[in-house]
N, C-alpha and C positions, 0 to 999 in steps of 0.2 A: 590476413594479413600480409599472406605469402608474397605479396605483387609489391605491396607498399614497401616490405623489408628488401627485397631484392633491388628495387631502384633505390632505396636510401642509402644500402652499402654501395652501389655504384657510383652515385653520387658523392658520397665522399672519397672516392678512390680517383675519381675523376677530377674533383677540386686539388686532390693532392698532386696528380699528373698534371695539369694546365699550372697550377699556381705555387706548388710546393709546401703547402701547409696542411697540416691534419685538421680538420673539424669535427665537433661531438654530433651525434645522432641528432641532438635537440636543435642544432641549426637547420635540419631538413624539414623543410615544410611542406608536406603533400597535403592537398585537397583536392576533392571532385572537382574536374572541370563545368565552369558554368554552362549552362543550356544553351546559351548564344554565342558559345565556343567551342571550335573542333578540339576534340580529345576526352579521353576518360580522368586523367590526373592532372594537376598542375602544379608544377615545382614552383614555389615563392623564391627569385633569386636575387632580392634586394640584401637578404643576410650575408651575400656572399659576396659586395660591392667592394667593400674594405679590402678584402685581401686579393680581387682581382683586378681593383684598380682602374676599371674599365667602364663603359655605359653599359647599364642594364641589358639593351639588346645583345649586345656583344657578348657578354658575359653568357646570358642564356643561349645561346647559338653554340659557344664552344662546350656547354655542357651538356647540351643535347645531343651534338655531333658523336660525343664519346660515349653518349648512354646508346645510343642507336649503334655503335660498332662493340660494345661490350657488354650490354643488357639484354639477354634474350628477351624479356618482357616487353621492352620499348621497342616498335616497330617504326614509328616516324615521329616528329615535331613541329612543333610552328611556334613562333615566338609572338607574345603581345606585349609591349612595353617591358615590363620587369618579372613577366610570368612566362613558365615555360609549358608551353602544353601536351603533354606527352598522349601518342595511340598507342595502347596495347596490344600488344600482339595476341591476334587469336588464341593460339595455342596457351596461352599465359591464363585466359581465361579458362579453357576447357581444364588446364590441370587445377585451377581453383575450383572449380565447380565440382572435379573428382575430390579433391582434400572435403571439401562440404558434405558431398555424398557420402564420405567414407567414416563420418563421426557423426554420430546419432545425436549427439550433442553440443554440435558444432557451434562456437562463440561463447559457452560458457564453463568456466573454469572447475575442476575437479577438486573437491574437498579432502585435505588429507589429515593425518596424525597431526601435522604441525600447524594447520588452519587456525587463525585467530578464531576466539571465542565471541560471537556477537550475541547480547541477548535483547530481545524485541517485547517490551512491553505494550500490548493494547488491550482493549474493551474496555477493562474498568469497570464494570455495571456496579449499580446499587441493587441491595436486595430487597428494594422496595418497590420495585415497580417491572415490567417488563423490556425486554428491546426493543428500543424503536430506530427510525431511519437514521439518527444522528449515530449511533450505536453501528447500524449496518456500515457508516461510511468508516468509521474507526477501524470497524472487526476487519473490512475488506483492505483499508490500506495496511494494517498491521500483517496481514496474513501475506499480503503482495509481496512487501518490503521484506519479509522474512525468507520468501522464495527469491528476492532480487539477490539479497545478500549472498544466500548458499550459492545461488548461479556465476556470483563473484570469486567463489572458493572459499568463504567464511564457515564455519562450523556456525548454527544458529540454535538457539535456544528461545522459544516463544513462549512467553508467561504473561499471567494476568493476576492482575490485584483486585480483591472482590470488595468493595466496601459495604461489610457484612454488620456494621457498629455505628452506633450514633443515635440523634433524634428522631432522624426521617425513617428509620427502623423500629423504633418505637413506636412512633403515628400509627404506621400500619398496625403493627401488634395490639394496641391499643383500642383501636377500633374495630381489631377482629373480636376481640374480647367483650366489647360493647353489644357488637351488632353483628357478630358471624352466625350465632345460633349454631357452633359447631361446624360451620359449613368446612369440607375437603374439599383436594379436586376431585377425588374419586365421586363424592356425593353430589358436587355441582356439574362435573363434565368439563370442568374448565382446568386449563393447564395451571402449573402451581402458581408459574410468576404472575400469569393473569390476576388470579384470585387476587394475590397480594397486592397486587397494584388497584386493583379495585376498592379494596380497604384502604389504600394512602388517599385515593380520590376522595373516600368518604369521610375519612378524618377531616379533610379539606374543607367540606362540603359542611360538615357540622360546627368546624372552628370558625367558619366564616359566619353562621347563622348567628352562633353565640357572640362572636363580636360585634355584631351587626344589633342584637338585642341588649349588651352592655351600654354600648356606645350610646343609643337612644335612652336607655336608662339612666346615664351619667348626664346626658344632655338636659334630659326632663328633670330629674330630681335634684341635680348639684349644680344646675346651668353651666355646666362646663361648654368650653367651645369645641367644635367639632374636631379638630386636632388633637386636643386635650384630653377630648372623651375615647378618642380612638387609642391614644396610646396607654391610658389607664387601663381600658377594655383587654388590651395585649397584657398588660401586668396582671390581671387578676382573673384572666380567660383559666376556668376549672380544669378544661381539656387539656389546656397547653400544660398545666401543671401537675398533671397525672401525666403525661406523657416524659417531663424531665424527671420526675420522681421514679416512673419504672427506668429510665436511663442510667439512674443515681444505682437503683438496686442491680441492675446488668454489673456496672462497674463494681459493685459488692460480691457478684458471685450468686447474687441470690438464684436458689435452686430453681424455684416456681418460674421464674423471668426466663433464666438460661433456658430452660425444658421447654418453653414455647418458642424462644428465639430459633433454638436447635430446629425444631417441629416444621415451623413456618419457613426458615432457611432452605430446609431438605426438598419442600415443595418447590421454591425458587428455582434452585441449583436443577434439580429435572428439567423444568421448564425451558432454563437459558441451553441445558444439554442438546434437547430437541432442536430451538434455533440454531443453536451453534453447527450442528451436524446438517440441518435444512441448507445454511449459508454455505456448507462445506470448509468451515474454518475450527481451528481446534488448538489446545495448547500442549506444552510438554510439561510446565510446572504451572500451579495455581497457589497464588499464596492470598492470606485473607486477613484485613485489617484488625481483625478483633484477636492476631496471635501477632502481627508488627509492631501493633502500636507500644506495645509493654518493652519490646526490643528498640524502640526509638527511644522512649522514655529512659533507658537506661544508657544508652549512648550519647544522649543529651546529658545527664548526670555525670558522664566519664569526661566529657567535654567541658562541663562545668570546672569539676575538680582539677581540668588541666590548664585553666585557665583561657580557654577558647571561647567560652559565653560567660554572661553575666546574670546574676540575680538583683532583683529591685528589691524596694522597701515591702513591696506588697506579698512578695514571695516567688513571682514569677521569674521566670529565667526567659532570656533575650541573648539574639546574637548582632554584634556591634557592625553592620557592611558599610558604615561611612567610608571607610577605606577606599570601597570598591565603588564610592560613586551611589551607593544606595542608602536605605534608612537601616533602622533597628528593627528584628524581625523576633516575632513572639515565638519562642518553641515550647514552653510550658505555662500554661494558664497559672493564676495565683493559688488556685485549690489542687494545682498540681494536675490536670488532666491535660491530655496531649492534643495537638492542633494538625491540621493535615500534613505539614511539614514535616512534625516529630515521626507521624506513620512513613513517612516517605524515606526516613533517613533509617528507619527500623526496618523497613523492608529491602532497603539498600543493604541493610547490616547482613541481614538472612541469606540474601542472594548471594553476597561477597563469599560468605561461607560454605555455599552449595555449589559454586559454580567458579572455575577461575577466568571471569570476564574479564575481556580486553577493551570491548567498546558497548555501551548500553543506549539502548533509544528505546526516547518515552514516545509513544503515540497517543499524544493529547491535545485537545482542542486550543487555537491560538488564544481564547481566553486565558489561559494558564501560561502564557508566556514569562510574566514575571515570577510565578513561583520558580519554572525552573531554571529561570536566571539565579536565583537565589539558592535554589536547592544544590545546583553546580559548585558554588562557591563552600556551600555549608560541607557538602561532601568532601570536596579537595582539602578544608581544613581539617576535616577528622580523619584523613588519609586513606582515602580509598582512592586507587591509583586512578580510575577513570572517572573519577569525579569530575576535573577541571574539563574533562572533553566529552563530558554526556551528552546526547544528543536528543534535543527535544525536537522532535517531528511533529512541526507546529501545522494545523490544518484549519481549514475556514468550516464554516457549520454549511448544514444542508438547510435551504430554504424552500417553502411550498409557494405555488401561485397565490396561496392565501394567507401566506405570514409565518410567523415562528411559532414553533411547536413549545406547548406547556404542559410537564408531568402531571402537576398538581390539579389542572383543570380537564386533564382527560384527553386533553386535544394534540397529543403526538399520533403521528404515525407509526401504527404498532409494526414490527419487524416482520412478524408470522402472518398479517396480514396482506402486508406488501409482497412476501413471497409467495403466498397463494395466486394473490391478484397477477403478478407478474408471471405466474406459469400459466393461469387462467387466459391471460392475454394472449400468450404464446399459441396456446391451443387453437385459440379462437382464428388468431389472424393466419396461421398455418392452414388451417379448415379452409379460412375464405379463400386462400389463395391456391388451395389444391395440392398442397406439398405433402401430403399425409395418406394420397392416393396408393393403395396394395401394400400399406401397412397394417400390422397388428395391433390391437387396441395396447398391449403392453409397450411396443416399441412407441407408439403416438404418445403415449404418457410419459415414456423416457426422455425423447425429444422434445417435449415440451416443455421438461423440468429443465434440460440442457440451456436450450434457448431461453427461455423466461429468466433463468439466473443470469446467464449469459450476457442479456440484455441489460439485468438491472448491474451487474456489477462492472460491465465496460462504462455504461453511461457514467458512473460514481468514477472509475479510476482514470477516465481519460481526459478528467478534468484536473487541471494543475492542483495539487492538495492545498497549497497555501490560499488558496481563493476559495470565498463563498460559493456555493452552487445552488442553482435551482433545478430541483429535480421535477422532471416532466415525464409518468411513466410512459405516457403515447409513443413520446419521441422517441424514448429507446427501444420500443419492439420494432422498431421498422427495420425492414428488410431492405435497406438503400441508405446508403450515406455512411457518416463515421458512426457507426453503430455494431453492437456485439453479433447480432444475428447476419449482419452483410458479411462480415470476417468468419462467423461460421458456416454460413451458407457456399462460401470461396471453398472451404476445406474441403465439405462434402463434395462439391463439384469434381475438386480435384481428383478426390477419392474415388467417386463413381467412375472418372477417365480411367483410373486404376485399375477398379474392377474389370472393366470392358476391355483393356489391353491383356489383362490375365484370363480373360476369357476366349480370347484371338490365340493364347499361349505365348504372349510377349513376355518376355523375363528380361529384368533391367539388369544390366551389366555389372559388375562391380567398381568396373572404370570405362569410361570414356577414350576413344583414342584421339591424340591430340588432334586429327585431321578432323573430327565431328565437326559438321557445318554449325556456323552460329552468327546470327544477323545481328543488327544492331539492337532491335527490342531483348533479346535472349541475352546479349552483353549486359545490358543495362539492366536485366533481372538479377543474373551473376553478382553484381556488383550490389545491386540491394541487399540481397542473400550474405555478402561479405561483412557489410554493415553491421549485422546484425550484433557479432563481435561487441564493437565500438559502442552501439547503444545499451546495451547489457553493461558494459564496465561504465558508462555514464550515468546510468539508473543508479547504479550502485554508488556513484561517487556524489549525487546530488540528492540520494533517496528519492528516487521520481519514477514511482509507476507508470504517471502519465506519459513518462518517455516511452516507454516499451508498447502503451497503447497505440499511441499515434505511429509508432513504427509498423505496429500490424495493420494499421489502415492503409499507409501509403504502400508496404508490399502488396497489400490485396489488392488494392486500386490497379499498383503498376500489371499484377498478374492479369487482372482482369481486362486491361487494353491489351496486353498481348494476345490472350485467348480469342479476343473479340478480332484482332487482326489478324492471326495465324490459326490454321488448324494441327490440333496434336495427332490424332489418330488416321486422319487424310493427310497427312503431310507428304511431300512428293517422293520422297525416297524411306526408304527404311533408316539409313544412316539419321535423317533429319527426325524421323518418329521418335527413334529411341533418345536422342539427344535431348527432344523436348520432354519426352516422358521422365528421363532422369530431372530434368530441371524441374519440370511442374511436381514430382514426386517430393523434392528439397523444398519446395514452397511448401508446399502442404506440410513436411516438418518442422519446418522454422515455424509456421502460424503456430502448429499445436505447441510445440516449446515456448513461445513467446506468451501464450495466450495462458499458458500452464503457469507461467510467473505472476498472472492477475490471477491465477484462482480459478481460472474459466474452463471447462469443458470444452471439445468441438466434439460434435454428432458425426459419425462414419455415412450416415444417411440424413437427409432434410427433405 
């Protein structure tokens, strides 16, 4: 931003000298010059016409002449209507490259003691099934958002709320009791979350069979029509009654049920931890619904006593949101049991006690948009300072070429299988392209892991999070185009150039001389590197990992075009070679830093 700041200050001084009036920095609109015009930066002159009382062209020309006279960064200018196109002096670009070169985290803001604290909730798994492709998108978005918020100078607390209670959990527990024969992760060789997920599917299979049998019986014996028979079958299902009875026992703290629940959940958590580790994500604090729902009930009761909510004749507790243009929202059922909203209020209460939260971001799918609209109103009503401004980072669903996923039917894309397949595909593709020649087996495995996961993460994160996306594993692993491997390969290529330079005894200087040679393509690359700061800031404002991903691709593409047109190690002079090595090193550094914000590693070799 050094060049822009210099020019903006000079524009303000020029306007004062020409027209005798102070103008605010916000009036100075600088943008990249369009590619079909000559120049690097363009000043929009229209805001100054009321002051100058002259034609746009005359105002632009007058300001341009003073900028060339007074601002060392401006070498020359041209005027197109109300736009002043500025050619930046070569020395200013070299100065900017030196600034970038001197800062290992150029474009990112440091976190200080006074930085605001942002809490980000993501993952939110159920303990009745393993993580699937939808969870993968959630976790990757949450982790990346945490890195982006930190790069914008915020303290970040990454948190998870585990859905470890409810009827769905009891279904898995009951199925294991009935058909498990004491099976454990150790005895079966299965990950704990997969084992429990199998019993969730088993419950549904037996439940459907029972419903079908009851429905046929009621239609045959009692002459009921199909819909009535089906509804009666659901009411009379012995299996579902057992599951509900187990839930009641859990709520009452039944020792036997709670012991089974703890044992099976411990299997699931061990499985989750393996998947999180493989994905490269984690959390600073984990909350459990089995603990937060009681806090939520207490908070709702408190709100009821304070007149914030009301109780109906059946003893249920509600919030009236009609003044906010919404309806009434149930908070406690007539039997006193909680709903998801109550649990989220309880979780907020616990978090607020644990951390001085300035901003709360929930990474949850767009099917919950209404839920978070209501939660924001309720938290604000209850006195949470960040309630009104909570952020629901709403994202679209991941779909497959053959349709949507269904957990009950066991038709989900399992996260563990997906990770394994992506790494295997990366290994196969790299072997076929001959990229693994002269490497040890361990190095091949490491690179296949980095490339496979990079392909998966980049393919998911490059898409605008608000949109539904179609996941295509084959397309994601391509080494060309807008993919993770293409960007990783470019980084590895630059690192190879740097190793060759090192072998030749070339050491990068701490600073380039301002007389260092720079051509138009090199200047364009420096300008692209300088854009990183604004890209990071915008990604933090918009909560948009895709902005970082697309910047990585554009920077990589621009470097490859430069590398195609100009040699680095065989440059025409030592000065040219040194300047290009410094430029290449900073492209690699910026790619590495930007990909890190996406949770993606870059390999030194490929």
